[in-house]
All heavy atoms as TSV, in Angstrom:
chain	resi	resn	atom	element	x	y	z
A	1	MET	N	N	106.838	85.703	89.295
A	1	MET	CA	C	106.132	85.222	90.469
A	1	MET	C	C	104.722	85.218	90.291
A	1	MET	O	O	104.076	86.253	89.785
A	1	MET	CB	C	106.588	86.035	91.774
A	1	MET	CG	C	105.999	85.571	93.001
A	1	MET	SD	S	106.597	86.605	94.344
A	1	MET	CE	C	106.666	85.304	95.564
A	2	ASP	N	N	103.949	84.197	90.673
A	2	ASP	CA	C	102.535	84.161	90.635
A	2	ASP	C	C	101.933	84.561	91.910
A	2	ASP	O	O	102.407	84.079	93.012
A	2	ASP	CB	C	102.123	82.811	90.187
A	2	ASP	CG	C	102.494	82.342	88.776
A	2	ASP	OD1	O	102.574	83.319	87.916
A	2	ASP	OD2	O	102.783	81.213	88.571
A	3	TYR	N	N	100.917	85.273	91.888
A	3	TYR	CA	C	100.195	85.766	93.113
A	3	TYR	C	C	98.783	85.198	93.147
A	3	TYR	O	O	98.094	85.200	92.108
A	3	TYR	CB	C	100.146	87.301	93.204
A	3	TYR	CG	C	101.493	87.946	93.252
A	3	TYR	CD1	C	102.201	88.520	92.181
A	3	TYR	CD2	C	102.185	88.080	94.476
A	3	TYR	CE1	C	103.382	88.988	92.259
A	3	TYR	CE2	C	103.401	88.553	94.597
A	3	TYR	CZ	C	104.029	89.022	93.510
A	3	TYR	OH	O	105.369	89.637	93.568
A	4	THR	N	N	98.291	85.074	94.349
A	4	THR	CA	C	96.876	84.734	94.548
A	4	THR	C	C	96.283	85.799	95.306
A	4	THR	O	O	97.041	86.614	95.934
A	4	THR	CB	C	96.752	83.350	95.346
A	4	THR	OG1	O	97.213	83.457	96.575
A	4	THR	CG2	C	97.480	82.207	94.455
A	5	ALA	N	N	94.949	85.782	95.532
A	5	ALA	CA	C	94.265	86.749	96.350
A	5	ALA	C	C	94.780	86.669	97.800
A	5	ALA	O	O	94.817	87.652	98.512
A	5	ALA	CB	C	92.787	86.560	96.325
A	6	ARG	N	N	95.235	85.493	98.246
A	6	ARG	CA	C	95.663	85.354	99.600
A	6	ARG	C	C	96.960	85.955	99.851
A	6	ARG	O	O	97.298	86.447	100.900
A	6	ARG	CB	C	95.708	83.791	99.952
A	6	ARG	CG	C	96.124	83.488	101.325
A	6	ARG	CD	C	96.083	81.997	101.575
A	6	ARG	NE	N	94.871	81.450	101.131
A	6	ARG	CZ	C	94.248	80.562	101.882
A	6	ARG	NH1	N	94.654	80.085	102.888
A	6	ARG	NH2	N	93.050	80.149	101.337
A	7	ASP	N	N	97.765	86.231	98.787
A	7	ASP	CA	C	99.015	86.968	98.866
A	7	ASP	C	C	98.877	88.359	99.097
A	7	ASP	O	O	99.810	89.025	99.585
A	7	ASP	CB	C	99.877	86.749	97.617
A	7	ASP	CG	C	100.223	85.222	97.408
A	7	ASP	OD1	O	100.601	84.594	98.387
A	7	ASP	OD2	O	100.209	84.861	96.242
A	8	LEU	N	N	97.729	88.912	98.718
A	8	LEU	CA	C	97.560	90.346	98.811
A	8	LEU	C	C	96.697	90.698	100.034
A	8	LEU	O	O	95.785	90.145	100.387
A	8	LEU	CB	C	96.835	90.879	97.518
A	8	LEU	CG	C	97.544	90.623	96.265
A	8	LEU	CD1	C	96.662	91.050	95.122
A	8	LEU	CD2	C	98.902	91.204	96.186
A	9	ASP	N	N	97.062	91.845	100.652
A	9	ASP	CA	C	96.218	92.373	101.824
A	9	ASP	C	C	95.241	93.346	101.172
A	9	ASP	O	O	95.422	94.617	101.297
A	9	ASP	CB	C	97.196	92.962	102.794
A	9	ASP	CG	C	96.423	93.521	104.017
A	9	ASP	OD1	O	95.308	93.044	104.263
A	9	ASP	OD2	O	96.847	94.346	104.694
A	10	VAL	N	N	94.227	92.791	100.605
A	10	VAL	CA	C	93.254	93.696	99.962
A	10	VAL	C	C	91.879	93.405	100.542
A	10	VAL	O	O	91.419	92.328	100.647
A	10	VAL	CB	C	93.203	93.328	98.434
A	10	VAL	CG1	C	92.132	94.091	97.705
A	10	VAL	CG2	C	94.528	93.503	97.794
A	11	GLY	N	N	91.181	94.523	100.909
A	11	GLY	CA	C	89.814	94.357	101.443
A	11	GLY	C	C	88.868	94.305	100.286
A	11	GLY	O	O	88.828	95.148	99.481
A	12	LEU	N	N	88.266	93.170	100.168
A	12	LEU	CA	C	87.328	92.907	99.058
A	12	LEU	C	C	85.878	93.111	99.398
A	12	LEU	O	O	85.009	93.179	98.561
A	12	LEU	CB	C	87.495	91.519	98.510
A	12	LEU	CG	C	88.898	91.312	98.029
A	12	LEU	CD1	C	88.993	89.791	97.567
A	12	LEU	CD2	C	89.292	92.102	96.843
A	13	LEU	N	N	85.597	93.212	100.730
A	13	LEU	CA	C	84.180	93.397	101.204
A	13	LEU	C	C	84.082	94.789	101.898
A	13	LEU	O	O	84.982	95.223	102.529
A	13	LEU	CB	C	83.836	92.369	102.146
A	13	LEU	CG	C	83.889	90.907	101.509
A	13	LEU	CD1	C	83.605	89.840	102.741
A	13	LEU	CD2	C	82.898	90.724	100.407
A	14	SER	N	N	82.870	95.343	101.726
A	14	SER	CA	C	82.625	96.634	102.327
A	14	SER	C	C	81.398	96.539	103.172
A	14	SER	O	O	80.363	95.930	102.812
A	14	SER	CB	C	82.492	97.665	101.222
A	14	SER	OG	O	82.244	98.900	101.791
A	15	THR	N	N	81.395	97.112	104.339
A	15	THR	CA	C	80.231	97.100	105.276
A	15	THR	C	C	79.603	98.489	105.584
A	15	THR	O	O	78.887	98.602	106.525
A	15	THR	CB	C	80.562	96.424	106.555
A	15	THR	OG1	O	81.695	97.022	107.240
A	15	THR	CG2	C	80.994	94.952	106.316
A	16	GLU	N	N	79.919	99.483	104.823
A	16	GLU	CA	C	79.450	100.766	105.121
A	16	GLU	C	C	77.948	100.933	104.895
A	16	GLU	O	O	77.388	100.151	104.026
A	16	GLU	CB	C	80.165	101.881	104.348
A	16	GLU	CG	C	79.734	102.022	102.872
A	16	GLU	CD	C	80.464	101.099	101.995
A	16	GLU	OE1	O	81.477	100.440	102.398
A	16	GLU	OE2	O	80.065	100.988	100.792
A	17	SER	N	N	77.331	101.766	105.616
A	17	SER	CA	C	75.840	101.962	105.495
A	17	SER	C	C	75.589	103.100	104.427
A	17	SER	O	O	76.470	103.702	103.943
A	17	SER	CB	C	75.330	102.392	106.843
A	17	SER	OG	O	75.706	103.673	107.127
A	18	SER	N	N	74.315	103.188	104.076
A	18	SER	CA	C	74.027	104.217	103.036
A	18	SER	C	C	74.366	105.678	103.681
A	18	SER	O	O	74.651	106.568	102.949
A	18	SER	CB	C	72.549	104.226	102.751
A	18	SER	OG	O	71.698	104.309	103.865
A	19	ASP	N	N	74.105	105.794	105.027
A	19	ASP	CA	C	74.593	107.037	105.652
A	19	ASP	C	C	76.083	107.305	105.536
A	19	ASP	O	O	76.489	108.460	105.323
A	19	ASP	CB	C	74.169	107.053	107.198
A	19	ASP	CG	C	72.698	107.148	107.395
A	19	ASP	OD1	O	71.912	107.713	106.484
A	19	ASP	OD2	O	72.258	106.727	108.490
A	20	ASP	N	N	76.859	106.287	105.674
A	20	ASP	CA	C	78.273	106.348	105.547
A	20	ASP	C	C	78.621	106.901	104.148
A	20	ASP	O	O	79.463	107.677	103.858
A	20	ASP	CB	C	79.040	105.096	105.793
A	20	ASP	CG	C	78.947	104.608	107.291
A	20	ASP	OD1	O	78.759	105.505	108.125
A	20	ASP	OD2	O	79.150	103.396	107.582
A	21	ARG	N	N	77.986	106.192	103.068
A	21	ARG	CA	C	78.229	106.628	101.728
A	21	ARG	C	C	77.920	107.975	101.468
A	21	ARG	O	O	78.611	108.724	100.750
A	21	ARG	CB	C	77.535	105.561	100.824
A	21	ARG	CG	C	78.101	104.162	100.700
A	21	ARG	CD	C	77.557	103.358	99.558
A	21	ARG	NE	N	76.120	103.138	99.808
A	21	ARG	CZ	C	75.614	102.054	100.540
A	21	ARG	NH1	N	76.452	101.242	101.119
A	21	ARG	NH2	N	74.412	101.957	100.676
A	22	ARG	N	N	76.704	108.461	101.982
A	22	ARG	CA	C	76.348	109.877	101.842
A	22	ARG	C	C	77.401	110.742	102.481
A	22	ARG	O	O	77.745	111.811	101.824
A	22	ARG	CB	C	74.970	110.117	102.420
A	22	ARG	CG	C	73.865	109.667	101.503
A	22	ARG	CD	C	72.445	110.228	101.916
A	22	ARG	NE	N	72.028	109.589	103.209
A	22	ARG	CZ	C	71.435	108.406	103.199
A	22	ARG	NH1	N	71.214	107.811	102.075
A	22	ARG	NH2	N	71.033	107.819	104.351
A	23	ALA	N	N	77.851	110.469	103.595
A	23	ALA	CA	C	78.818	111.269	104.322
A	23	ALA	C	C	80.170	111.269	103.409
A	23	ALA	O	O	80.700	112.376	103.243
A	23	ALA	CB	C	79.188	110.731	105.698
A	24	LEU	N	N	80.622	110.244	102.985
A	24	LEU	CA	C	81.813	110.110	102.162
A	24	LEU	C	C	81.614	110.933	100.783
A	24	LEU	O	O	82.482	111.683	100.365
A	24	LEU	CB	C	82.152	108.650	101.817
A	24	LEU	CG	C	82.729	107.838	102.917
A	24	LEU	CD1	C	82.877	106.390	102.538
A	24	LEU	CD2	C	84.081	108.444	103.399
A	25	THR	N	N	80.494	110.789	100.261
A	25	THR	CA	C	80.181	111.619	99.051
A	25	THR	C	C	80.304	113.125	99.303
A	25	THR	O	O	80.821	113.840	98.552
A	25	THR	CB	C	78.697	111.306	98.494
A	25	THR	OG1	O	78.710	109.840	98.168
A	25	THR	CG2	C	78.378	111.992	97.215
A	26	GLY	N	N	79.715	113.540	100.508
A	26	GLY	CA	C	79.839	114.907	100.825
A	26	GLY	C	C	81.233	115.341	100.981
A	26	GLY	O	O	81.652	116.534	100.586
A	27	PHE	N	N	82.055	114.545	101.556
A	27	PHE	CA	C	83.483	114.867	101.753
A	27	PHE	C	C	84.210	114.994	100.413
A	27	PHE	O	O	84.994	115.931	100.174
A	27	PHE	CB	C	84.255	113.809	102.653
A	27	PHE	CG	C	83.778	113.780	103.996
A	27	PHE	CD1	C	83.777	112.578	104.609
A	27	PHE	CD2	C	83.538	114.912	104.813
A	27	PHE	CE1	C	83.371	112.463	106.032
A	27	PHE	CE2	C	83.135	114.892	106.118
A	27	PHE	CZ	C	83.062	113.655	106.654
A	28	VAL	N	N	83.958	114.077	99.530
A	28	VAL	CA	C	84.465	114.163	98.193
A	28	VAL	C	C	84.047	115.405	97.433
A	28	VAL	O	O	84.809	116.051	96.764
A	28	VAL	CB	C	84.180	112.924	97.359
A	28	VAL	CG1	C	84.534	113.020	95.954
A	28	VAL	CG2	C	84.808	111.645	97.988
A	29	ASP	N	N	82.704	115.660	97.513
A	29	ASP	CA	C	82.188	116.864	96.856
A	29	ASP	C	C	82.850	118.128	97.360
A	29	ASP	O	O	83.010	119.113	96.658
A	29	ASP	CB	C	80.704	116.918	97.019
A	29	ASP	CG	C	79.957	115.870	96.138
A	29	ASP	OD1	O	80.601	115.275	95.230
A	29	ASP	OD2	O	78.760	115.572	96.409
A	30	ALA	N	N	83.091	118.114	98.704
A	30	ALA	CA	C	83.736	119.352	99.284
A	30	ALA	C	C	85.195	119.440	99.124
A	30	ALA	O	O	85.833	120.515	99.427
A	30	ALA	CB	C	83.350	119.333	100.785
A	31	GLY	N	N	85.770	118.381	98.615
A	31	GLY	CA	C	87.196	118.390	98.332
A	31	GLY	C	C	88.035	118.092	99.595
A	31	GLY	O	O	89.192	118.307	99.664
A	32	THR	N	N	87.424	117.673	100.727
A	32	THR	CA	C	88.075	117.389	101.953
A	32	THR	C	C	88.606	115.913	102.004
A	32	THR	O	O	89.398	115.625	102.857
A	32	THR	CB	C	87.200	117.688	103.163
A	32	THR	OG1	O	85.993	116.993	103.165
A	32	THR	CG2	C	86.929	119.119	103.222
A	33	LEU	N	N	88.051	115.154	101.144
A	33	LEU	CA	C	88.569	113.674	101.015
A	33	LEU	C	C	89.180	113.470	99.672
A	33	LEU	O	O	88.464	113.575	98.676
A	33	LEU	CB	C	87.401	112.718	101.190
A	33	LEU	CG	C	87.702	111.239	101.031
A	33	LEU	CD1	C	88.641	110.752	102.190
A	33	LEU	CD2	C	86.473	110.328	101.073
A	34	VAL	N	N	90.504	113.332	99.672
A	34	VAL	CA	C	91.143	113.195	98.356
A	34	VAL	C	C	92.005	111.907	98.460
A	34	VAL	O	O	92.798	111.701	99.379
A	34	VAL	CB	C	92.124	114.379	98.193
A	34	VAL	CG1	C	92.917	114.279	96.971
A	34	VAL	CG2	C	91.434	115.696	98.265
A	35	PRO	N	N	91.827	111.004	97.498
A	35	PRO	CA	C	92.543	109.774	97.479
A	35	PRO	C	C	94.055	109.973	97.186
A	35	PRO	O	O	94.413	110.911	96.433
A	35	PRO	CB	C	91.937	108.916	96.438
A	35	PRO	CG	C	91.457	109.958	95.449
A	35	PRO	CD	C	90.950	111.156	96.295
A	36	VAL	N	N	94.834	109.253	97.840
A	36	VAL	CA	C	96.362	109.353	97.584
A	36	VAL	C	C	96.645	108.188	96.656
A	36	VAL	O	O	96.561	106.986	97.013
A	36	VAL	CB	C	97.161	109.149	98.887
A	36	VAL	CG1	C	98.659	109.102	98.560
A	36	VAL	CG2	C	96.746	110.301	99.899
A	37	ILE	N	N	97.078	108.440	95.491
A	37	ILE	CA	C	97.459	107.511	94.448
A	37	ILE	C	C	98.979	107.442	94.271
A	37	ILE	O	O	99.528	108.416	93.988
A	37	ILE	CB	C	96.776	107.740	93.087
A	37	ILE	CG1	C	95.270	107.740	93.349
A	37	ILE	CG2	C	97.207	106.809	92.053
A	37	ILE	CD1	C	94.423	108.136	92.089
A	38	ASP	N	N	99.572	106.270	94.649
A	38	ASP	CA	C	100.881	106.057	94.546
A	38	ASP	C	C	101.332	106.033	93.097
A	38	ASP	O	O	102.288	106.687	92.633
A	38	ASP	CB	C	101.355	104.772	95.275
A	38	ASP	CG	C	102.785	104.397	95.206
A	38	ASP	OD1	O	103.517	105.144	95.839
A	38	ASP	OD2	O	103.140	103.538	94.426
A	39	ARG	N	N	100.746	105.177	92.349
A	39	ARG	CA	C	101.147	104.957	90.916
A	39	ARG	C	C	99.961	104.334	90.174
A	39	ARG	O	O	99.185	103.571	90.774
A	39	ARG	CB	C	102.405	104.065	90.871
A	39	ARG	CG	C	103.062	103.997	89.477
A	39	ARG	CD	C	104.367	103.321	89.533
A	39	ARG	NE	N	105.324	104.075	90.224
A	39	ARG	CZ	C	106.635	103.653	90.530
A	39	ARG	NH1	N	107.035	102.555	90.053
A	39	ARG	NH2	N	107.434	104.475	91.078
A	40	GLN	N	N	99.965	104.620	88.881
A	40	GLN	CA	C	98.998	103.917	87.974
A	40	GLN	C	C	99.703	103.102	86.975
A	40	GLN	O	O	100.662	103.561	86.395
A	40	GLN	CB	C	98.159	105.050	87.269
A	40	GLN	CG	C	97.087	104.459	86.428
A	40	GLN	CD	C	96.138	105.532	85.767
A	40	GLN	OE1	O	95.998	106.591	86.427
A	40	GLN	NE2	N	95.631	105.297	84.705
A	41	TYR	N	N	99.296	101.842	86.793
A	41	TYR	CA	C	99.754	100.943	85.800
A	41	TYR	C	C	98.695	100.547	84.742
A	41	TYR	O	O	97.558	100.440	85.136
A	41	TYR	CB	C	100.154	99.617	86.531
A	41	TYR	CG	C	101.268	99.776	87.444
A	41	TYR	CD1	C	101.078	100.088	88.756
A	41	TYR	CD2	C	102.634	99.442	87.026
A	41	TYR	CE1	C	102.149	100.257	89.719
A	41	TYR	CE2	C	103.742	99.582	87.892
A	41	TYR	CZ	C	103.501	99.894	89.205
A	41	TYR	OH	O	104.588	100.013	90.114
A	42	PRO	N	N	99.122	100.338	83.490
A	42	PRO	CA	C	98.253	99.749	82.600
A	42	PRO	C	C	97.980	98.291	82.955
A	42	PRO	O	O	98.732	97.671	83.611
A	42	PRO	CB	C	98.908	99.837	81.232
A	42	PRO	CG	C	100.401	99.964	81.564
A	42	PRO	CD	C	100.477	100.556	82.917
A	43	LEU	N	N	96.793	97.812	82.551
A	43	LEU	CA	C	96.434	96.375	82.925
A	43	LEU	C	C	97.493	95.392	82.508
A	43	LEU	O	O	97.810	94.404	83.265
A	43	LEU	CB	C	95.083	96.032	82.265
A	43	LEU	CG	C	94.453	94.694	82.698
A	43	LEU	CD1	C	94.340	94.604	84.244
A	43	LEU	CD2	C	93.144	94.440	81.966
A	44	ALA	N	N	98.165	95.621	81.418
A	44	ALA	CA	C	99.225	94.686	81.016
A	44	ALA	C	C	100.398	94.597	81.953
A	44	ALA	O	O	101.123	93.666	81.949
A	44	ALA	CB	C	99.767	95.187	79.610
A	45	GLU	N	N	100.483	95.622	82.908
A	45	GLU	CA	C	101.576	95.627	83.880
A	45	GLU	C	C	101.022	95.290	85.243
A	45	GLU	O	O	101.612	95.757	86.225
A	45	GLU	CB	C	102.319	96.939	83.849
A	45	GLU	CG	C	102.931	97.229	82.565
A	45	GLU	CD	C	103.777	98.532	82.481
A	45	GLU	OE1	O	103.974	99.179	83.584
A	45	GLU	OE2	O	103.976	99.066	81.391
A	46	ALA	N	N	99.968	94.566	85.336
A	46	ALA	CA	C	99.405	94.173	86.606
A	46	ALA	C	C	100.418	93.482	87.523
A	46	ALA	O	O	100.365	93.714	88.716
A	46	ALA	CB	C	98.125	93.298	86.427
A	47	ALA	N	N	101.257	92.698	87.027
A	47	ALA	CA	C	102.232	91.917	87.842
A	47	ALA	C	C	103.114	92.883	88.563
A	47	ALA	O	O	103.442	92.763	89.695
A	47	ALA	CB	C	103.014	90.936	87.037
A	48	ALA	N	N	103.610	93.940	87.823
A	48	ALA	CA	C	104.466	94.982	88.459
A	48	ALA	C	C	103.673	95.720	89.538
A	48	ALA	O	O	104.279	96.047	90.541
A	48	ALA	CB	C	104.899	95.860	87.343
A	49	ALA	N	N	102.426	95.935	89.332
A	49	ALA	CA	C	101.627	96.617	90.373
A	49	ALA	C	C	101.595	95.855	91.600
A	49	ALA	O	O	101.693	96.342	92.725
A	49	ALA	CB	C	100.270	96.910	89.788
A	50	ILE	N	N	101.301	94.502	91.460
A	50	ILE	CA	C	101.154	93.621	92.556
A	50	ILE	C	C	102.500	93.494	93.287
A	50	ILE	O	O	102.557	93.510	94.493
A	50	ILE	CB	C	100.658	92.249	92.209
A	50	ILE	CG1	C	99.245	92.397	91.687
A	50	ILE	CG2	C	100.756	91.244	93.182
A	50	ILE	CD1	C	98.692	91.129	90.998
A	51	THR	N	N	103.597	93.431	92.541
A	51	THR	CA	C	104.880	93.461	93.139
A	51	THR	C	C	105.130	94.672	93.954
A	51	THR	O	O	105.637	94.617	95.094
A	51	THR	CB	C	106.029	93.296	92.067
A	51	THR	OG1	O	105.759	92.004	91.407
A	51	THR	CG2	C	107.337	93.290	92.628
A	52	ARG	N	N	104.729	95.882	93.466
A	52	ARG	CA	C	104.933	97.107	94.279
A	52	ARG	C	C	104.199	97.012	95.494
A	52	ARG	O	O	104.743	97.483	96.616
A	52	ARG	CB	C	104.545	98.275	93.390
A	52	ARG	CG	C	104.687	99.610	94.109
A	52	ARG	CD	C	104.718	100.791	93.223
A	52	ARG	NE	N	105.080	102.005	93.755
A	52	ARG	CZ	C	106.173	102.484	94.119
A	52	ARG	NH1	N	107.234	101.764	93.799
A	52	ARG	NH2	N	106.431	103.555	94.699
A	53	ILE	N	N	102.968	96.508	95.540
A	53	ILE	CA	C	102.157	96.382	96.770
A	53	ILE	C	C	102.775	95.322	97.750
A	53	ILE	O	O	102.990	95.713	98.910
A	53	ILE	CB	C	100.726	95.982	96.355
A	53	ILE	CG1	C	100.091	97.060	95.653
A	53	ILE	CG2	C	99.963	95.652	97.625
A	53	ILE	CD1	C	98.741	96.590	94.979
A	54	THR	N	N	103.102	94.260	97.211
A	54	THR	CA	C	103.592	93.114	98.165
A	54	THR	C	C	104.960	93.425	98.790
A	54	THR	O	O	105.307	92.962	99.852
A	54	THR	CB	C	103.595	91.779	97.438
A	54	THR	OG1	O	104.386	91.826	96.316
A	54	THR	CG2	C	102.212	91.376	97.049
A	55	GLU	N	N	105.733	94.172	97.973
A	55	GLU	CA	C	107.122	94.555	98.532
A	55	GLU	C	C	106.993	95.775	99.505
A	55	GLU	O	O	108.032	96.070	100.040
A	55	GLU	CB	C	107.994	94.778	97.446
A	55	GLU	CG	C	108.397	93.503	96.621
A	55	GLU	CD	C	109.368	93.727	95.429
A	55	GLU	OE1	O	109.670	94.939	95.143
A	55	GLU	OE2	O	109.826	92.719	94.950
A	56	GLY	N	N	105.862	96.316	99.647
A	56	GLY	CA	C	105.681	97.451	100.589
A	56	GLY	C	C	106.158	98.804	100.166
A	56	GLY	O	O	106.364	99.693	100.936
A	57	HIS	N	N	106.240	98.952	98.831
A	57	HIS	CA	C	106.834	100.226	98.269
A	57	HIS	C	C	105.613	101.187	98.097
A	57	HIS	O	O	105.923	102.463	97.951
A	57	HIS	CB	C	107.461	100.065	96.950
A	57	HIS	CG	C	108.748	99.139	97.125
A	57	HIS	ND1	N	109.792	99.566	97.867
A	57	HIS	CD2	C	109.015	97.975	96.546
A	57	HIS	CE1	C	110.663	98.591	97.838
A	57	HIS	NE2	N	110.259	97.607	97.016
A	58	ALA	N	N	104.448	100.774	97.956
A	58	ALA	CA	C	103.319	101.712	97.674
A	58	ALA	C	C	103.035	102.595	98.927
A	58	ALA	O	O	102.945	102.157	100.012
A	58	ALA	CB	C	102.029	100.909	97.340
A	59	ARG	N	N	102.856	103.830	98.633
A	59	ARG	CA	C	102.501	104.833	99.760
A	59	ARG	C	C	101.168	105.552	99.401
A	59	ARG	O	O	101.020	106.721	99.537
A	59	ARG	CB	C	103.693	105.899	99.830
A	59	ARG	CG	C	104.958	105.360	100.263
A	59	ARG	CD	C	104.867	104.818	101.662
A	59	ARG	NE	N	106.117	104.147	102.097
A	59	ARG	CZ	C	106.218	102.837	102.299
A	59	ARG	NH1	N	105.162	102.148	102.112
A	59	ARG	NH2	N	107.395	102.309	102.702
A	60	GLY	N	N	100.314	104.796	98.958
A	60	GLY	CA	C	98.999	105.178	98.545
A	60	GLY	C	C	98.352	104.066	97.737
A	60	GLY	O	O	98.820	102.946	97.757
A	61	LYS	N	N	97.272	104.365	97.093
A	61	LYS	CA	C	96.637	103.336	96.282
A	61	LYS	C	C	97.466	103.063	95.001
A	61	LYS	O	O	97.896	104.077	94.326
A	61	LYS	CB	C	95.205	103.755	95.867
A	61	LYS	CG	C	94.319	103.951	97.108
A	61	LYS	CD	C	94.180	102.559	97.758
A	61	LYS	CE	C	93.308	102.735	99.062
A	61	LYS	NZ	N	93.207	101.407	99.840
A	62	VAL	N	N	97.500	101.841	94.573
A	62	VAL	CA	C	98.029	101.416	93.266
A	62	VAL	C	C	96.886	101.155	92.384
A	62	VAL	O	O	95.954	100.421	92.700
A	62	VAL	CB	C	98.962	100.214	93.416
A	62	VAL	CG1	C	99.417	99.742	92.039
A	62	VAL	CG2	C	100.142	100.547	94.367
A	63	VAL	N	N	96.855	101.843	91.286
A	63	VAL	CA	C	95.688	101.794	90.379
A	63	VAL	C	C	96.069	100.980	89.063
A	63	VAL	O	O	97.074	101.260	88.486
A	63	VAL	CB	C	95.277	103.238	89.948
A	63	VAL	CG1	C	94.065	103.264	88.911
A	63	VAL	CG2	C	94.836	104.045	91.225
A	64	LEU	N	N	95.106	100.147	88.635
A	64	LEU	CA	C	95.219	99.497	87.319
A	64	LEU	C	C	94.254	100.170	86.352
A	64	LEU	O	O	93.033	100.202	86.647
A	64	LEU	CB	C	94.881	98.028	87.449
A	64	LEU	CG	C	95.902	97.080	88.135
A	64	LEU	CD1	C	95.368	95.716	88.141
A	64	LEU	CD2	C	97.215	97.133	87.371
A	65	ALA	N	N	94.793	100.724	85.311
A	65	ALA	CA	C	93.913	101.339	84.209
A	65	ALA	C	C	93.439	100.125	83.380
A	65	ALA	O	O	94.169	99.464	82.729
A	65	ALA	CB	C	94.680	102.384	83.403
A	66	VAL	N	N	92.073	100.111	83.243
A	66	VAL	CA	C	91.497	99.094	82.354
A	66	VAL	C	C	90.988	99.734	81.055
A	66	VAL	O	O	90.441	100.831	81.044
A	66	VAL	CB	C	90.259	98.454	83.181
A	66	VAL	CG1	C	89.695	97.347	82.277
A	66	VAL	CG2	C	90.772	97.853	84.366
């Protein structure tokens, strides 16, 4: 199956302020903000990663290793 950006519910734009970025950095540094990673795929398996997302199986971020 071929996917386009329209098929994915992905936020591609960010509107946070520099104050927001500083606050987030503080949370990361303190260990209170930890990303939830569902699964990591090599770039060659990008289609499988997209399928996992679009089928609703991901329970965290799906990462492509480049």
